[in-house]
Each structure stands twice: as C-alpha cells, then as structure tokens.
N, CA, C and O atoms as CSV, one atom per row, in Angstrom:
chain,resi,resn,atom,element,x,y,z
A,1,MET,N,N,23.749,-38.690,11.891
A,1,MET,CA,C,23.626,-38.155,10.503
A,1,MET,C,C,23.122,-36.642,10.629
A,1,MET,O,O,22.036,-36.387,11.152
A,2,PRO,N,N,23.990,-35.628,10.110
A,2,PRO,CA,C,23.511,-34.351,10.117
A,2,PRO,C,C,22.242,-33.927,9.440
A,2,PRO,O,O,21.859,-34.480,8.409
A,3,PRO,N,N,21.584,-32.939,10.020
A,3,PRO,CA,C,20.267,-32.710,9.154
A,3,PRO,C,C,20.631,-31.943,7.797
A,3,PRO,O,O,21.568,-31.147,7.735
A,4,PRO,N,N,19.910,-32.215,6.861
A,4,PRO,CA,C,20.159,-31.425,5.573
A,4,PRO,C,C,20.205,-30.201,5.670
A,4,PRO,O,O,19.414,-29.623,6.416
A,5,SER,N,N,21.143,-29.519,4.938
A,5,SER,CA,C,21.293,-28.001,4.951
A,5,SER,C,C,20.254,-27.342,3.947
A,5,SER,O,O,19.924,-27.915,2.909
A,6,LEU,N,N,19.812,-26.229,4.283
A,6,LEU,CA,C,19.087,-25.419,3.364
A,6,LEU,C,C,19.689,-25.097,2.129
A,6,LEU,O,O,20.915,-24.988,2.123
A,7,SER,N,N,19.011,-24.911,0.998
A,7,SER,CA,C,19.623,-24.619,-0.106
A,7,SER,C,C,19.951,-22.974,-0.074
A,7,SER,O,O,19.440,-22.175,0.711
A,8,GLN,N,N,20.695,-22.739,-0.869
A,8,GLN,CA,C,21.171,-21.210,-0.898
A,8,GLN,C,C,19.999,-20.210,-1.057
A,8,GLN,O,O,19.872,-19.251,-0.296
A,9,PRO,N,N,19.101,-20.486,-2.132
A,9,PRO,CA,C,18.034,-19.649,-2.234
A,9,PRO,C,C,16.865,-19.696,-1.069
A,9,PRO,O,O,16.169,-18.711,-0.824
A,10,GLU,N,N,16.751,-20.767,-0.484
A,10,GLU,CA,C,15.865,-20.925,0.721
A,10,GLU,C,C,16.609,-20.161,1.897
A,10,GLU,O,O,15.898,-19.488,2.643
A,11,ASN,N,N,17.914,-20.203,2.117
A,11,ASN,CA,C,18.497,-19.494,3.185
A,11,ASN,C,C,18.278,-18.021,3.042
A,11,ASN,O,O,17.972,-17.290,3.985
A,12,LYS,N,N,18.474,-17.580,1.658
A,12,LYS,CA,C,18.394,-16.165,1.462
A,12,LYS,C,C,16.793,-15.725,1.716
A,12,LYS,O,O,16.534,-14.712,2.366
A,13,ARG,N,N,15.795,-16.532,1.173
A,13,ARG,CA,C,14.521,-16.212,1.510
A,13,ARG,C,C,14.295,-16.112,2.970
A,13,ARG,O,O,13.777,-15.074,3.380
A,14,MET,N,N,14.638,-17.127,3.888
A,14,MET,CA,C,14.532,-16.926,5.177
A,14,MET,C,C,15.111,-15.763,5.828
A,14,MET,O,O,14.459,-15.139,6.665
A,15,ALA,N,N,16.271,-15.435,5.505
A,15,ALA,CA,C,16.977,-14.228,5.825
A,15,ALA,C,C,16.327,-12.949,5.570
A,15,ALA,O,O,16.524,-11.944,6.254
A,16,GLU,N,N,15.535,-13.017,4.548
A,16,GLU,CA,C,14.658,-11.846,4.021
A,16,GLU,C,C,13.491,-11.667,4.713
A,16,GLU,O,O,13.000,-10.548,4.856
A,17,MET,N,N,12.917,-12.836,5.233
A,17,MET,CA,C,11.660,-12.826,5.799
A,17,MET,C,C,11.517,-11.769,6.992
A,17,MET,O,O,12.531,-11.660,7.682
A,18,LEU,N,N,10.546,-11.061,7.308
A,18,LEU,CA,C,10.379,-10.133,8.319
A,18,LEU,C,C,9.355,-10.605,9.277
A,18,LEU,O,O,8.414,-11.325,8.944
A,19,GLN,N,N,9.562,-10.190,10.435
A,19,GLN,CA,C,8.584,-10.328,11.451
A,19,GLN,C,C,7.408,-9.308,11.361
A,19,GLN,O,O,7.710,-8.258,10.795
A,20,PRO,N,N,6.207,-9.407,11.780
A,20,PRO,CA,C,5.389,-8.399,11.603
A,20,PRO,C,C,5.595,-7.065,12.014
A,20,PRO,O,O,5.253,-6.052,11.404
A,21,VAL,N,N,6.260,-7.154,13.243
A,21,VAL,CA,C,6.645,-5.674,13.774
A,21,VAL,C,C,7.479,-5.040,12.808
A,21,VAL,O,O,7.185,-3.903,12.438
A,22,GLU,N,N,8.611,-5.698,12.290
A,22,GLU,CA,C,9.335,-5.102,11.264
A,22,GLU,C,C,8.577,-4.733,10.063
A,22,GLU,O,O,8.739,-3.604,9.601
A,23,ALA,N,N,7.751,-5.574,9.494
A,23,ALA,CA,C,6.924,-5.245,8.323
A,23,ALA,C,C,6.153,-3.890,8.480
A,23,ALA,O,O,6.111,-3.051,7.581
A,24,VAL,N,N,5.462,-3.728,9.869
A,24,VAL,CA,C,4.673,-2.613,10.183
A,24,VAL,C,C,5.640,-1.312,10.169
A,24,VAL,O,O,5.200,-0.188,9.930
A,25,GLY,N,N,6.885,-1.557,10.426
A,25,GLY,CA,C,7.854,-0.338,10.612
A,25,GLY,C,C,8.148,-0.017,9.137
A,25,GLY,O,O,8.395,1.153,8.847
A,26,GLU,N,N,8.143,-0.942,8.204
A,26,GLU,CA,C,8.362,-0.652,6.703
A,26,GLU,C,C,7.254,-0.130,6.084
A,26,GLU,O,O,7.397,0.677,5.165
A,27,ILE,N,N,5.916,-0.560,6.545
A,27,ILE,CA,C,4.770,-0.275,5.695
A,27,ILE,C,C,4.302,1.334,6.201
A,27,ILE,O,O,3.924,2.183,5.394
A,28,GLU,N,N,4.399,1.550,7.576
A,28,GLU,CA,C,3.751,2.820,8.068
A,28,GLU,C,C,4.282,3.974,7.223
A,28,GLU,O,O,3.430,4.719,6.739
A,29,PRO,N,N,5.622,4.239,6.965
A,29,PRO,CA,C,6.019,5.297,6.100
A,29,PRO,C,C,5.238,5.295,4.684
A,29,PRO,O,O,4.810,6.340,4.195
A,30,LEU,N,N,5.103,4.143,4.123
A,30,LEU,CA,C,4.598,3.996,2.944
A,30,LEU,C,C,3.029,4.281,2.966
A,30,LEU,O,O,2.438,4.571,1.926
A,31,LEU,N,N,2.460,4.198,4.044
A,31,LEU,CA,C,1.036,4.758,4.239
A,31,LEU,C,C,0.926,6.216,4.166
A,31,LEU,O,O,-0.068,6.819,3.763
A,32,SER,N,N,1.915,6.691,4.544
A,32,SER,CA,C,1.990,8.222,4.599
A,32,SER,C,C,1.865,8.668,3.186
A,32,SER,O,O,1.159,9.654,2.970
A,33,HIS,N,N,2.431,8.098,2.240
A,33,HIS,CA,C,2.424,8.288,0.761
A,33,HIS,C,C,0.856,8.343,0.258
A,33,HIS,O,O,0.343,9.262,-0.381
A,34,LEU,N,N,0.247,7.177,0.687
A,34,LEU,CA,C,-1.193,7.004,0.232
A,34,LEU,C,C,-1.919,8.123,0.901
A,34,LEU,O,O,-2.747,8.749,0.238
A,35,TRP,N,N,-1.696,8.435,2.129
A,35,TRP,CA,C,-2.451,9.601,2.701
A,35,TRP,C,C,-2.305,11.007,1.940
A,35,TRP,O,O,-3.256,11.780,1.826
A,36,MET,N,N,-1.078,11.255,1.451
A,36,MET,CA,C,-0.829,12.406,0.755
A,36,MET,C,C,-1.400,12.368,-0.609
A,36,MET,O,O,-1.697,13.469,-1.073
A,37,VAL,N,N,-1.622,11.294,-1.372
A,37,VAL,CA,C,-2.327,11.022,-2.560
A,37,VAL,C,C,-3.812,11.337,-2.279
A,37,VAL,O,O,-4.481,12.131,-2.941
A,38,ARG,N,N,-4.247,10.626,-1.227
A,38,ARG,CA,C,-5.763,10.951,-0.814
A,38,ARG,C,C,-6.049,12.240,-0.703
A,38,ARG,O,O,-7.019,12.718,-1.291
A,39,THR,N,N,-5.166,13.034,0.138
A,39,THR,CA,C,-5.615,14.273,0.504
A,39,THR,C,C,-5.558,15.379,-0.932
A,39,THR,O,O,-6.326,16.312,-1.168
A,40,PHE,N,N,-4.483,14.948,-1.681
A,40,PHE,CA,C,-4.491,15.636,-2.892
A,40,PHE,C,C,-5.607,15.577,-3.680
A,40,PHE,O,O,-6.153,16.610,-4.068
A,41,LEU,N,N,-6.152,14.097,-4.061
A,41,LEU,CA,C,-7.253,13.942,-4.727
A,41,LEU,C,C,-8.529,14.372,-4.147
A,41,LEU,O,O,-9.434,14.823,-4.849
A,42,LYS,N,N,-8.612,14.242,-2.903
A,42,LYS,CA,C,-9.945,14.596,-2.152
A,42,LYS,C,C,-10.119,16.147,-2.498
A,42,LYS,O,O,-11.255,16.513,-2.798
A,43,HIS,N,N,-9.196,16.988,-2.483
A,43,HIS,CA,C,-9.387,18.436,-2.743
A,43,HIS,C,C,-9.188,18.796,-4.223
A,43,HIS,O,O,-9.282,19.979,-4.551
A,44,ALA,N,N,-8.942,17.930,-5.062
A,44,ALA,CA,C,-8.663,18.249,-6.575
A,44,ALA,C,C,-9.974,18.634,-7.226
A,44,ALA,O,O,-10.819,17.751,-7.378
A,45,GLU,N,N,-10.215,19.838,-7.615
A,45,GLU,CA,C,-11.421,20.298,-8.326
A,45,GLU,C,C,-11.753,19.492,-9.574
A,45,GLU,O,O,-12.920,19.161,-9.783
A,46,GLU,N,N,-10.803,19.174,-10.385
A,46,GLU,CA,C,-10.918,18.277,-11.589
A,46,GLU,C,C,-11.837,17.075,-11.419
A,46,GLU,O,O,-12.576,16.684,-12.322
A,47,ILE,N,N,-11.754,16.500,-10.196
A,47,ILE,CA,C,-12.328,15.138,-10.235
A,47,ILE,C,C,-13.528,15.127,-9.298
A,47,ILE,O,O,-13.975,14.068,-8.858
A,48,GLN,N,N,-14.083,16.403,-8.976
A,48,GLN,CA,C,-15.287,16.303,-7.962
A,48,GLN,C,C,-16.434,15.837,-8.707
A,48,GLN,O,O,-17.376,15.434,-8.026
A,49,ASP,N,N,-16.561,15.806,-10.076
A,49,ASP,CA,C,-17.742,15.225,-10.625
A,49,ASP,C,C,-17.516,13.661,-11.078
A,49,ASP,O,O,-18.371,13.014,-11.684
A,50,SER,N,N,-16.437,13.239,-10.749
A,50,SER,CA,C,-16.305,11.871,-11.092
A,50,SER,C,C,-16.476,10.929,-9.885
A,50,SER,O,O,-15.705,10.970,-8.926
A,51,LEU,N,N,-17.481,10.108,-9.964
A,51,LEU,CA,C,-17.585,9.069,-8.873
A,51,LEU,C,C,-16.551,8.095,-8.883
A,51,LEU,O,O,-16.333,7.519,-7.817
A,52,GLU,N,N,-15.825,7.777,-9.949
A,52,GLU,CA,C,-14.825,6.686,-10.122
A,52,GLU,C,C,-13.634,7.320,-9.421
A,52,GLU,O,O,-13.046,6.634,-8.586
A,53,MET,N,N,-13.206,8.586,-9.677
A,53,MET,CA,C,-12.117,9.124,-9.160
A,53,MET,C,C,-12.354,9.433,-7.678
A,53,MET,O,O,-11.421,9.228,-6.902
A,54,LEU,N,N,-13.345,9.836,-7.283
A,54,LEU,CA,C,-13.460,10.036,-5.923
A,54,LEU,C,C,-13.449,8.777,-4.956
A,54,LEU,O,O,-13.147,8.786,-3.762
A,55,GLU,N,N,-13.843,7.694,-5.725
A,55,GLU,CA,C,-13.745,6.409,-5.015
A,55,GLU,C,C,-12.211,6.233,-4.719
A,55,GLU,O,O,-12.036,5.472,-3.767
A,56,ILE,N,N,-11.134,6.689,-5.229
A,56,ILE,CA,C,-9.738,6.372,-4.906
A,56,ILE,C,C,-9.511,7.095,-3.556
A,56,ILE,O,O,-9.001,6.410,-2.670
A,57,PRO,N,N,-9.815,8.371,-3.276
A,57,PRO,CA,C,-9.433,8.788,-1.916
A,57,PRO,C,C,-10.125,8.135,-0.974
A,57,PRO,O,O,-9.503,7.934,0.069
A,58,ARG,N,N,-11.448,7.664,-1.042
A,58,ARG,CA,C,-12.061,6.977,-0.129
A,58,ARG,C,C,-11.447,5.447,0.120
A,58,ARG,O,O,-11.379,4.893,1.218
A,59,THR,N,N,-11.085,4.983,-0.957
A,59,THR,CA,C,-10.373,3.721,-0.861
A,59,THR,C,C,-9.115,3.884,0.087
A,59,THR,O,O,-8.942,3.159,1.067
A,60,LEU,N,N,-8.296,4.845,-0.267
A,60,LEU,CA,C,-7.207,5.076,0.595
A,60,LEU,C,C,-7.320,5.170,1.905
A,60,LEU,O,O,-6.656,4.578,2.756
A,61,PHE,N,N,-8.397,6.123,2.083
A,61,PHE,CA,C,-8.776,6.391,3.572
A,61,PHE,C,C,-9.083,5.031,4.353
A,61,PHE,O,O,-8.577,4.793,5.450
A,62,ASP,N,N,-9.965,4.150,3.691
A,62,ASP,CA,C,-10.330,2.901,4.175
A,62,ASP,C,C,-9.069,1.915,4.446
A,62,ASP,O,O,-8.951,1.218,5.454
A,63,VAL,N,N,-8.247,1.970,3.485
A,63,VAL,CA,C,-7.008,0.893,3.651
A,63,VAL,C,C,-6.249,1.595,4.822
A,63,VAL,O,O,-5.819,0.820,5.677
A,64,ILE,N,N,-6.052,2.679,4.977
A,64,ILE,CA,C,-5.136,3.231,6.041
A,64,ILE,C,C,-5.765,3.150,7.378
A,64,ILE,O,O,-5.144,2.709,8.345
A,65,ARG,N,N,-6.957,3.558,7.448
A,65,ARG,CA,C,-7.714,3.289,8.696
A,65,ARG,C,C,-8.114,1.940,9.240
A,65,ARG,O,O,-8.357,1.719,10.427
A,66,ALA,N,N,-8.157,1.116,8.324
A,66,ALA,CA,C,-8.262,-0.287,8.666
A,66,ALA,C,C,-7.204,-0.922,9.666
A,66,ALA,O,O,-7.418,-1.768,10.535
A,67,THR,N,N,-6.085,-0.344,9.349
A,67,THR,CA,C,-4.836,-0.780,10.033
A,67,THR,C,C,-4.673,-0.137,11.500
A,67,THR,O,O,-3.965,-0.670,12.355
A,68,GLU,N,N,-5.309,0.922,11.694
A,68,GLU,CA,C,-5.236,1.839,12.906
A,68,GLU,C,C,-5.409,1.059,14.183
A,68,GLU,O,O,-4.477,1.030,14.987
A,69,PRO,N,N,-6.521,0.436,14.421
A,69,PRO,CA,C,-6.763,-0.215,15.659
A,69,PRO,C,C,-5.768,-1.190,16.012
A,69,PRO,O,O,-5.287,-1.197,17.145
A,70,ALA,N,N,-5.412,-2.037,15.102
A,70,ALA,CA,C,-4.235,-2.987,15.357
A,70,ALA,C,C,-2.952,-2.307,15.696
A,70,ALA,O,O,-2.248,-2.708,16.623
A,71,LEU,N,N,-2.624,-1.228,14.915
A,71,LEU,CA,C,-1.495,-0.701,15.273
A,71,LEU,C,C,-1.447,0.111,16.542
A,71,LEU,O,O,-0.357,0.161,17.113
A,72,GLN,N,N,-2.444,0.736,17.051
A,72,GLN,CA,C,-2.714,1.194,18.435
A,72,GLN,C,C,-2.520,0.096,19.421
A,72,GLN,O,O,-1.932,0.278,20.488
A,73,ALA,N,N,-3.008,-1.019,19.061
A,73,ALA,CA,C,-3.051,-2.140,20.197
A,73,ALA,C,C,-1.710,-2.890,20.095
A,73,ALA,O,O,-1.421,-3.818,20.851
A,74,GLY,N,N,-0.998,-2.484,19.223
A,74,GLY,CA,C,0.378,-3.201,19.063
A,74,GLY,C,C,0.411,-4.587,18.666
A,74,GLY,O,O,1.248,-5.428,18.994
A,75,ASP,N,N,-0.802,-4.758,17.769
A,75,ASP,CA,C,-1.120,-6.116,17.249
A,75,ASP,C,C,-0.676,-6.280,15.705
A,75,ASP,O,O,-1.421,-6.265,14.725
A,76,HIS,N,N,0.619,-6.428,15.736
A,76,HIS,CA,C,1.371,-6.285,14.344
A,76,HIS,C,C,0.873,-7.532,13.409
A,76,HIS,O,O,0.848,-7.443,12.182
A,77,ALA,N,N,0.519,-8.587,14.057
A,77,ALA,CA,C,0.045,-9.728,13.117
A,77,ALA,C,C,-1.327,-9.318,12.547
A,77,ALA,O,O,-1.592,-9.610,11.381
A,78,ARG,N,N,-2.246,-8.629,13.344
A,78,ARG,CA,C,-3.396,-8.233,13.033
A,78,ARG,C,C,-3.413,-7.205,11.996
A,78,ARG,O,O,-4.260,-7.248,11.104
A,79,TYR,N,N,-2.591,-6.347,12.050
A,79,TYR,CA,C,-2.300,-5.162,11.312
A,79,TYR,C,C,-1.932,-5.722,9.833
A,79,TYR,O,O,-2.481,-5.253,8.836
A,80,ILE,N,N,-1.047,-6.669,9.767
A,80,ILE,CA,C,-0.731,-7.302,8.503
A,80,ILE,C,C,-1.846,-7.980,7.883
A,80,ILE,O,O,-2.027,-7.844,6.673
A,81,HIS,N,N,-2.704,-8.784,8.673
A,81,HIS,CA,C,-3.830,-9.400,8.147
A,81,HIS,C,C,-4.890,-8.442,7.663
A,81,HIS,O,O,-5.672,-8.736,6.759
A,82,LYS,N,N,-4.890,-7.253,8.313
A,82,LYS,CA,C,-5.961,-6.226,7.787
A,82,LYS,C,C,-5.548,-5.842,6.527
A,82,LYS,O,O,-6.376,-5.965,5.625
A,83,LEU,N,N,-4.443,-5.400,6.257
A,83,LEU,CA,C,-3.647,-4.824,5.185
A,83,LEU,C,C,-3.797,-5.735,3.982
A,83,LEU,O,O,-4.250,-5.405,2.886
A,84,ARG,N,N,-3.348,-6.934,4.346
A,84,ARG,CA,C,-3.621,-7.970,3.208
A,84,ARG,C,C,-4.849,-7.965,2.617
A,84,ARG,O,O,-4.978,-8.079,1.398
A,85,GLY,N,N,-6.021,-7.808,3.585
A,85,GLY,CA,C,-7.319,-7.934,3.266
A,85,GLY,C,C,-7.748,-6.881,2.314
A,85,GLY,O,O,-8.610,-7.134,1.473
A,86,LYS,N,N,-7.165,-5.655,2.405
A,86,LYS,CA,C,-7.260,-4.469,1.669
A,86,LYS,C,C,-6.495,-4.289,0.326
A,86,LYS,O,O,-6.807,-3.374,-0.436
A,87,MET,N,N,-5.508,-5.148,0.042
A,87,MET,CA,C,-4.813,-5.015,-1.022
A,87,MET,C,C,-5.239,-4.958,-2.283
A,87,MET,O,O,-4.705,-4.245,-3.133
A,88,ASN,N,N,-6.306,-5.763,-2.508
A,88,ASN,CA,C,-6.994,-5.882,-3.836
A,88,ASN,C,C,-7.565,-4.556,-4.142
A,88,ASN,O,O,-7.282,-4.021,-5.214
A,89,ARG,N,N,-8.427,-3.920,-3.201
A,89,ARG,CA,C,-8.884,-2.652,-3.195
A,89,ARG,C,C,-7.822,-1.640,-3.613
A,89,ARG,O,O,-8.056,-0.921,-4.584
A,90,LEU,N,N,-6.764,-1.543,-3.002
A,90,LEU,CA,C,-5.629,-0.697,-3.008
A,90,LEU,C,C,-5.082,-0.882,-4.567
A,90,LEU,O,O,-4.858,0.101,-5.274
A,91,ARG,N,N,-4.922,-2.017,-4.952
A,91,ARG,CA,C,-4.431,-2.262,-6.403
A,91,ARG,C,C,-5.357,-1.664,-7.360
A,91,ARG,O,O,-4.904,-1.042,-8.321
A,92,GLU,N,N,-6.618,-1.794,-7.184
A,92,GLU,CA,C,-7.690,-1.466,-8.143
A,92,GLU,C,C,-7.659,0.022,-8.128
A,92,GLU,O,O,-7.904,0.584,-9.195
A,93,ALA,N,N,-7.395,0.742,-7.081
A,93,ALA,CA,C,-7.482,2.151,-6.895
A,93,ALA,C,C,-6.283,2.645,-7.756
A,93,ALA,O,O,-6.389,3.519,-8.617
A,94,ARG,N,N,-5.142,2.003,-7.437
A,94,ARG,CA,C,-3.831,2.411,-8.189
A,94,ARG,C,C,-4.011,2.265,-9.687
A,94,ARG,O,O,-3.692,3.180,-10.447
A,95,ASP,N,N,-4.503,1.155,-10.102
A,95,ASP,CA,C,-4.500,0.845,-11.443
A,95,ASP,C,C,-5.497,1.810,-12.135
A,95,ASP,O,O,-5.256,2.218,-13.271
A,96,TYR,N,N,-6.667,2.197,-11.432
A,96,TYR,CA,C,-7.509,3.095,-12.001
A,96,TYR,C,C,-6.798,4.471,-12.155
A,96,TYR,O,O,-6.921,5.067,-13.225
A,97,LEU,N,N,-6.099,4.979,-11.199
A,97,LEU,CA,C,-5.500,6.296,-11.181
A,97,LEU,C,C,-4.415,6.466,-12.307
A,97,LEU,O,O,-4.339,7.402,-13.103
A,98,VAL,N,N,-3.572,5.342,-12.210
A,98,VAL,CA,C,-2.401,5.292,-13.230
A,98,VAL,C,C,-3.002,5.354,-14.596
A,98,VAL,O,O,-2.468,6.119,-15.398
A,99,ALA,N,N,-4.067,4.635,-14.982
A,99,ALA,CA,C,-4.573,4.567,-16.156
A,99,ALA,C,C,-5.452,5.924,-16.490
A,99,ALA,O,O,-5.440,6.280,-17.668
A,100,GLN,N,N,-6.080,6.574,-15.713
A,100,GLN,CA,C,-7.048,7.669,-16.113
A,100,GLN,C,C,-6.599,8.968,-15.462
A,100,GLN,O,O,-7.406,9.892,-15.564
A,101,TYR,N,N,-5.580,9.191,-14.878
A,101,TYR,CA,C,-5.301,10.549,-14.347
A,101,TYR,C,C,-5.313,11.513,-15.410
A,101,TYR,O,O,-5.879,12.587,-15.209
A,102,SER,N,N,-4.733,11.262,-16.583
A,102,SER,CA,C,-4.575,12.249,-17.657
A,102,SER,C,C,-5.809,12.649,-18.210
A,102,SER,O,O,-5.781,13.689,-18.869
A,103,VAL,N,N,-7.072,11.958,-18.072
A,103,VAL,CA,C,-8.346,12.130,-18.522
A,103,VAL,C,C,-8.750,13.586,-17.871
A,103,VAL,O,O,-9.268,14.516,-18.489
A,104,TYR,N,N,-8.378,13.568,-16.430
A,104,TYR,CA,C,-8.784,14.740,-15.624
A,104,TYR,C,C,-7.827,16.043,-15.712
A,104,TYR,O,O,-8.175,17.223,-15.696
A,105,SER,N,N,-6.675,15.561,-15.798
A,105,SER,CA,C,-5.551,16.626,-15.903
A,105,SER,C,C,-4.195,15.988,-16.187
A,105,SER,O,O,-3.990,14.895,-15.660
A,106,ASP,N,N,-3.289,16.499,-16.914
A,106,ASP,CA,C,-2.006,16.030,-17.275
A,106,ASP,C,C,-1.052,16.723,-16.505
A,106,ASP,O,O,0.144,16.566,-16.749
A,107,HIS,N,N,-1.484,17.565,-15.492
A,107,HIS,CA,C,-0.473,18.368,-14.679
A,107,HIS,C,C,0.491,17.472,-13.943
A,107,HIS,O,O,0.223,16.282,-13.782
A,108,THR,N,N,1.467,17.944,-13.549
A,108,THR,CA,C,2.591,17.305,-12.883
A,108,THR,C,C,1.995,16.817,-11.572
A,108,THR,O,O,2.430,15.735,-11.177
A,109,ASN,N,N,1.043,17.446,-10.800
A,109,ASN,CA,C,0.650,16.863,-9.578
A,109,ASN,C,C,-0.175,15.616,-9.756
A,109,ASN,O,O,-0.096,14.729,-8.905
A,110,TYR,N,N,-0.952,15.487,-10.791
A,110,TYR,CA,C,-1.516,14.152,-11.024
A,110,TYR,C,C,-0.667,13.153,-11.401
A,110,TYR,O,O,-0.743,12.044,-10.870
A,111,GLN,N,N,0.172,13.416,-12.294
A,111,GLN,CA,C,1.382,12.393,-12.646
A,111,GLN,C,C,2.213,11.913,-11.530
A,111,GLN,O,O,2.649,10.763,-11.485
A,112,MET,N,N,2.430,12.810,-10.627
A,112,MET,CA,C,3.269,12.539,-9.287
A,112,MET,C,C,2.443,11.737,-8.354
A,112,MET,O,O,2.925,10.809,-7.705
A,113,ALA,N,N,1.095,12.121,-8.280
A,113,ALA,CA,C,0.096,11.301,-7.407
A,113,ALA,C,C,0.029,10.005,-7.973
A,113,ALA,O,O,0.068,9.068,-7.175
A,114,ALA,N,N,-0.071,9.731,-9.290
A,114,ALA,CA,C,-0.312,8.431,-9.879
A,114,ALA,C,C,1.154,7.566,-9.570
A,114,ALA,O,O,1.146,6.417,-9.128
A,115,ARG,N,N,2.202,8.209,-9.834
A,115,ARG,CA,C,3.501,7.504,-9.610
A,115,ARG,C,C,3.649,7.069,-8.238
A,115,ARG,O,O,3.928,5.899,-7.977
A,116,SER,N,N,3.446,8.101,-7.197
A,116,SER,CA,C,3.406,7.843,-5.696
A,116,SER,C,C,2.710,6.774,-5.348
A,116,SER,O,O,3.215,5.887,-4.660
A,117,LEU,N,N,1.336,6.726,-5.828
A,117,LEU,CA,C,0.480,5.603,-5.422
A,117,LEU,C,C,0.951,4.306,-5.960
A,117,LEU,O,O,0.838,3.304,-5.254
A,118,ASP,N,N,1.451,4.234,-7.108
A,118,ASP,CA,C,2.003,2.951,-7.859
A,118,ASP,C,C,3.129,2.637,-7.013
A,118,ASP,O,O,3.240,1.472,-6.632
A,119,ALA,N,N,4.017,3.532,-6.647
A,119,ALA,CA,C,5.281,3.157,-5.957
A,119,ALA,C,C,5.065,2.616,-4.559
A,119,ALA,O,O,5.705,1.648,-4.146
A,120,ALA,N,N,4.136,3.265,-3.820
A,120,ALA,CA,C,3.927,3.009,-2.566
A,120,ALA,C,C,3.169,1.460,-2.580
A,120,ALA,O,O,3.620,0.551,-1.883
A,121,THR,N,N,2.174,1.305,-3.304
A,121,THR,CA,C,1.501,0.101,-3.624
A,121,THR,C,C,2.426,-0.965,-3.801
A,121,THR,O,O,2.182,-1.986,-3.158
A,122,LYS,N,N,3.575,-0.956,-4.632
A,122,LYS,CA,C,4.387,-1.902,-4.919
A,122,LYS,C,C,5.442,-2.264,-3.753
A,122,LYS,O,O,5.900,-3.375,-3.485
A,123,ALA,N,N,5.674,-1.151,-3.197
A,123,ALA,CA,C,6.589,-1.377,-1.941
A,123,ALA,C,C,5.906,-2.180,-0.796
A,123,ALA,O,O,6.448,-3.051,-0.116
A,124,ILE,N,N,4.587,-1.727,-0.695
A,124,ILE,CA,C,3.755,-2.566,0.408
A,124,ILE,C,C,3.731,-3.969,-0.007
A,124,ILE,O,O,4.146,-4.879,0.712
A,125,GLU,N,N,3.305,-4.111,-1.021
A,125,GLU,CA,C,3.307,-5.635,-1.788
A,125,GLU,C,C,4.622,-6.316,-1.404
A,125,GLU,O,O,4.565,-7.396,-0.815
A,126,ALA,N,N,5.778,-5.770,-1.691
A,126,ALA,CA,C,6.985,-6.414,-1.468
A,126,ALA,C,C,7.154,-6.538,0.096
A,126,ALA,O,O,7.698,-7.574,0.478
A,127,VAL,N,N,6.829,-5.777,0.894
A,127,VAL,CA,C,7.022,-5.949,2.151
A,127,VAL,C,C,6.099,-7.098,2.602
A,127,VAL,O,O,6.502,-8.097,3.198
A,128,LEU,N,N,4.942,-6.879,2.290
A,128,LEU,CA,C,3.952,-8.321,2.621
A,128,LEU,C,C,4.351,-9.574,2.175
A,128,LEU,O,O,4.126,-10.617,2.789
A,129,ALA,N,N,5.038,-9.478,0.940
A,129,ALA,CA,C,5.595,-10.820,0.393
A,129,ALA,C,C,6.728,-11.338,1.404
A,129,ALA,O,O,6.992,-12.540,1.412
A,130,ARG,N,N,7.323,-10.557,2.157
A,130,ARG,CA,C,8.379,-10.954,2.942
A,130,ARG,C,C,7.877,-11.167,4.349
A,130,ARG,O,O,8.736,-11.336,5.215
A,131,CYS,N,N,6.774,-11.181,4.651
A,131,CYS,CA,C,6.119,-11.359,5.941
A,131,CYS,C,C,5.309,-12.684,6.086
A,131,CYS,O,O,4.412,-12.927,5.279
A,132,PRO,N,N,5.553,-13.390,6.918
A,132,PRO,CA,C,4.771,-14.624,7.024
A,132,PRO,C,C,3.267,-14.468,7.283
A,132,PRO,O,O,2.551,-15.464,7.383
C-alpha cells in the first residue's frame, strides 16, 4: 500500500519552508532597515527628551546586535532562535513608533521611519513563520 500523499496546502507549506541559512539571507537585508530607522531616531532632536521614544533606537540596536555572534559563527539556527526571542520587543517598538511619531513630528522622515519599521518587522515575522 503506498503512503498517503500530502494534501495540497501541506505540500505548499512545506515547499515554502525555509532552512535557517535561507531565512538569515532574507532577514539580514531587513535588519538594515531597522538600523537606518535606529540611526535616524537616535539623532532626531525632537525625541531627545522622550524616554519612550529613545527606547526605540535602543531596542533596535539590541535586536540587531543579538544576532551578530550567531551570524559571525555561521550558526543560523541560533541566529533564528535569538531573533525570535527579540520579536516581542521589536513589535512593541514598532507599535509605539507607528502610534506616536506624529506627536513628535509629522515630518516625512518620521512617517517613513514608522513605515519602514512596520514593513521590516512584518517581513521578518513572515520569514520566521516559514522557518522551522
């Protein structure tokens, strides 16, 4: 008797799954977006008196730097594990910036920083969802 075949949705899901090395390859460019948002916010005069807003660049720095040792060691599984552990903080930072940037400035730079952080966070989540 032949083994049961996988259903179409399960076949598709398995085909879309990424190995950790592939996931890291997709995530690394996304972290560059986080770094640029971090750099912009770190030097933005409008937020220098706001501990809540200053926490965002610190969080982005922490998320990115948490993956570096694993990346340098070529340990892609550990990289994914470390990043997954930081995702709640990344989401919180994203949610705060998206909700609050206009309190500090409605300038296009702030709008784009919020959009970039939102898009990069969602893209990272999507990659992680495809990685075992």
